C-alpha positions in Angstrom: 0.0 0.0 0.0 1.4 3.3 -1.0 1.7 6.3 1.3 -0.8 8.4 -0.6 -3.4 5.6 -0.3 -2.7 5.3 3.5 -3.2 9.0 3.9 -6.4 8.9 1.9 -7.8 6.0 4.0 -6.8 7.8 7.2 -8.5 11.0 6.2 -11.6 9.0 5.2 -11.7 7.2 8.6 -11.4 10.5 10.4 -14.2 12.0 8.4 -16.5 9.0 9.1 -15.6 9.2 12.9 -16.3 13.0 12.9 -19.7 12.4 11.2 -20.6 9.7 13.8 -19.6 12.1 16.7 -21.7 14.9 15.2 -24.7 12.6 14.8 -24.3 11.4 18.4 -24.2 15.0 19.6 -27.4 15.8 17.6 -29.2 12.8 19.1 -28.2 13.8 22.6 -29.4 17.4 22.0 -32.7 16.1 20.6 -33.3 13.8 23.5 -32.5 16.6 25.9 -34.9 19.0 24.3 -37.7 16.3 24.3 -37.0 15.7 28.0 -37.1 19.4 28.8 -40.3 20.0 26.8 -42.0 17.0 28.6 -40.9 17.7 32.2 -40.8 21.6 32.2 -44.0 22.9 30.6 -44.9 26.5 30.7 -46.9 27.5 33.9 -50.5 28.6 33.7 -50.6 32.2 35.0 -54.3 32.9 34.1 -55.6 32.5 37.6 -56.1 34.9 40.4 -53.7 35.9 43.2 -54.4 32.8 45.3 -53.8 30.5 42.4 -50.5 32.3 41.6 -49.4 31.8 45.2 -50.1 28.1 44.9 -48.2 27.9 41.6 -45.2 29.7 43.2 -45.2 27.3 46.1 -45.2 24.3 43.7 -42.5 25.8 41.6 -40.3 26.4 44.7 -40.8 22.8 45.9 -39.8 21.6 42.4 -36.7 23.7 42.6 -35.8 22.2 46.0 -36.2 18.7 44.7 -34.3 19.3 41.4 -31.4 21.0 43.2 -31.3 18.3 45.8 -30.9 15.6 43.1 -28.4 17.8 41.2 -26.2 18.2 44.4 -26.2 14.4 45.0 -25.3 13.8 41.3 -22.4 16.3 41.5 -21.1 14.5 44.6 -21.3 11.2 42.8 -19.4 12.6 39.8 -16.6 13.8 42.1 -16.4 10.4 43.8 -16.4 8.6 40.4 -13.7 10.9 39.0 -11.5 10.0 42.0 -12.2 6.3 41.5 -11.4 6.5 37.8 -8.0 8.2 38.6 -7.1 5.5 41.1 -8.1 2.7 38.7 -6.0 4.3 35.9 -3.0 4.5 38.3 -3.6 0.8 39.2 -3.7 -0.1 35.5 -0.4 1.7 34.8 1.2 -0.1 37.8 -0.1 -3.5 36.7 0.9 -3.0 33.0 4.3 -1.6 33.9 7.3 -1.7 31.6 7.8 -5.1 30.1 11.5 -6.1 30.4 13.0 -8.3 27.7 13.6 -11.9 28.6 17.4 -12.1 29.2 19.4 -15.3 29.4 21.0 -16.0 32.7 24.7 -16.5 32.5 26.7 -17.6 35.5 30.3 -16.2 35.6 32.9 -16.3 38.3 34.6 -13.1 39.5 37.8 -14.0 37.7 36.0 -14.6 34.4 34.1 -11.4 34.7 37.2 -9.3 35.4 39.0 -11.1 32.6 36.1 -10.2 30.2 36.2 -6.6 31.3 40.0 -6.0 31.4 41.0 -8.2 28.5 43.0 -11.4 28.2 46.3 -9.8 29.0 45.4 -8.9 32.6 45.1 -11.8 34.9 43.4 -11.0 38.2 42.4 -13.5 40.8 39.9 -12.2 43.3 38.0 -14.0 46.0 34.8 -12.1 46.6 33.6 -14.3 49.5 36.5 -13.1 51.6 35.1 -9.6 51.6 31.6 -10.6 52.5 30.4 -9.9 56.0 29.0 -12.7 57.9 25.5 -11.7 59.1 23.7 -13.8 61.6 20.0 -14.0 61.3 18.2 -13.1 64.4 15.0 -14.9 64.8 12.4 -12.9 66.6 9.7 -14.9 68.1 6.5 -13.0 68.4 3.7 -14.7 70.2 0.3 -13.1 69.5 -2.7 -14.3 71.3 -5.8 -15.0 69.3 -7.9 -12.9 71.6 -5.6 -9.9 71.2 -5.9 -10.2 67.4 -9.7 -10.2 67.7 -9.7 -7.2 70.0 -7.4 -5.2 67.6 -9.6 -6.2 64.6 -12.8 -5.1 66.4 -11.1 -1.8 67.4 -10.1 -1.1 63.8 -13.6 -1.8 62.6 -15.1 0.4 65.2 -12.8 3.3 64.3 -13.6 2.9 60.6 -17.3 2.9 61.4 -16.9 6.1 63.4 -15.1 7.7 60.5 -17.8 6.7 58.0 -20.5 8.1 60.3 -18.6 11.4 60.8 -18.1 11.7 57.0 -21.8 11.1 56.4 -22.8 13.7 59.0 -20.4 16.3 57.4 -21.9 15.6 54.0 -25.4 16.1 55.3 -24.5 19.3 57.0 -22.8 20.7 53.9 -25.9 19.7 51.8 -28.3 21.4 54.2 -26.1 24.6 54.2 -26.1 24.6 50.4 -29.8 24.1 50.2 -30.5 26.9 52.7 -28.2 29.3 50.9 -29.4 28.6 47.3 -33.1 27.7 47.9 -34.5 30.3 50.4 -38.2 30.5 51.2 -40.3 32.2 48.4 -41.5 35.8 48.9 -45.2 35.9 48.3 -46.0 39.4 49.6 -46.4 41.2 46.3 -49.5 41.8 44.2 -50.7 39.8 41.3 -48.3 41.2 38.7 -45.4 40.7 41.1 -46.4 37.1 41.6 -46.6 36.5 37.9 -43.1 37.8 37.4 -41.9 35.7 40.3 -43.5 32.6 38.8 -41.8 33.3 35.5 -38.5 33.7 37.3 -38.9 30.4 39.2 -39.8 28.6 36.0 -36.7 29.9 34.3 -34.7 28.7 37.3 -36.3 25.3 37.1 -35.3 25.0 33.4 -31.7 25.9 34.2 -31.4 23.5 37.1 -33.1 20.7 35.4 -30.9 21.1 32.3 -27.8 21.0 34.6 -29.2 17.9 36.4 -29.7 16.2 33.0 -26.1 16.8 32.0 -24.7 15.7 35.3 -26.8 12.4 35.2 -25.5 11.8 31.7 -21.9 12.3 33.0 -22.7 9.9 35.9 -23.7 7.2 33.4 -20.6 7.8 31.4 -18.3 7.6 34.4 -20.0 4.4 35.6 -19.3 2.8 32.3 -15.7 3.9 32.3 -15.3 2.6 35.9 -16.7 -0.8 34.8 -14.3 -1.0 31.8 -11.3 -0.1 34.0 -12.3 -2.8 36.6 -12.5 -5.4 33.8 -9.1 -4.3 32.6 -7.6 -4.6 36.1 -9.0 -8.1 36.5 -7.6 -9.1 33.1 -4.1 -7.7 34.1 -4.2 -9.4 37.5 -5.5 -12.7 36.3 -6.9 -15.5 38.5 -4.2 -17.2 40.5 -5.0 -20.8 41.5 -3.8 -21.8 44.9 -1.1 -24.4 45.2 -2.8 -27.5 46.4 -1.0 -30.3 48.1 -1.6 -33.8 46.6 -2.7 -36.3 49.3 -3.1 -40.0 48.6 -5.8 -41.7 50.6 -7.1 -45.2 50.5 -10.9 -46.0 50.4 -10.9 -47.1 54.0 -9.2 -43.9 55.2 -11.5 -41.7 53.1 -14.6 -43.4 54.5 -13.2 -43.1 58.1 -12.6 -39.4 57.6 -16.1 -38.9 56.2 -18.1 -41.1 58.7 -16.0 -40.6 61.8 -14.0 -42.8 64.0 -17.1 -44.6 65.4 -18.0 -46.2 62.1 -15.5 -48.8 61.0 -15.9 -49.7 57.3 -13.6 -52.0 55.4 -14.1 -51.7 51.8 -12.3 -53.8 49.2 -12.9 -52.2 45.8 -11.4 -55.1 43.9 -14.0 -57.6 45.2 -16.8 -55.7 43.5 -15.2 -55.7 40.2 -16.6 -58.1 37.6 -14.3 -60.8 36.4 -14.2 -60.8 32.6 -12.8 -63.9 30.9 -11.2 -63.3 27.6 -12.5 -65.7 25.0 -10.0 -66.7 22.4 -11.7 -67.2 19.0 -10.1 -69.9 17.0 -9.8 -69.0 13.4 -10.4 -71.8 10.9 -7.1 -72.9 9.4 -6.9 -73.8 5.8 -6.6 -77.4 4.9 -2.9 -78.3 4.2 -2.4 -80.4 1.1 0.1 -83.1 0.5 3.6 -81.6 -0.1 4.5 -84.4 -2.5 1.9 -83.3 -4.9 3.4 -79.7 -5.0 6.8 -81.2 -5.8 5.5 -83.3 -8.6 3.7 -80.2 -10.2 6.9 -78.2 -10.1 8.9 -81.1 -11.7 6.3 -81.3 -14.5 6.7 -77.5 -15.1 10.5 -77.9 -15.2 10.4 -80.6 -17.8 8.0 -78.5 -19.9 10.5 -75.6 -20.0 13.5 -77.9 -20.7 11.7 -79.5 -23.7 10.9 -76.1 -25.1 
């Protein structure tokens, strides 16, 4: 394949990919517009002042609900972004840099020095004489089972306290955000003021619901990316089978281990086997003729050739 043809195919593939991305963006925008038209209709402001006050209260409650969901979605996106970053680092660590398979060569110190310095220089060196003799100190640590259980329960209790504290802090931050961004509605004006306030609330609902829609789409995208990264991590780690020890047991020992020491069962497996006798089929042998007749026939043939 020539270079010009490769460039042409590359540009064609990029053009097709760009058209697919553009089509996907248009589909997302169309789905978003359909969702907004269905869930955020225009409010009916043709009623009296009492009806407008009820509409304002409903719109304010809808704003509280939408903003609450949007806040939770943003927190989930932040958590997912951190998880994605950790998984990417783990994938990089597991993939690593593949080293080439080198052949192990054992060389003595004299051979190594001779290879480095050349054949003219002869050096004899005993490396073991320079090594320090280090004695291994065996430290015996006796840990009681009860102590291990106490330490484990203490660690679990501390972790549970941390989780409860984190949950309380998240709830407090959420309540502070909602109190700051969603104050109580002001319904003290006349009918025209209430109509303007309803329009303002409806515009705010459109904005918040659009942001919530985008954040939920991002949450779905991050969840899919997290799932793909987890599958990649599992593929890189692989499934390691434990090294099992082969144990040979007789049938009596196996039954004794299963039934217990009270039940004594002696089982001879060979006694239950069927004895099969091999029947030798005698093949019919061809009748052997008289050998003298064969000799006479050959003699007659010899005389026939000699006379000819």
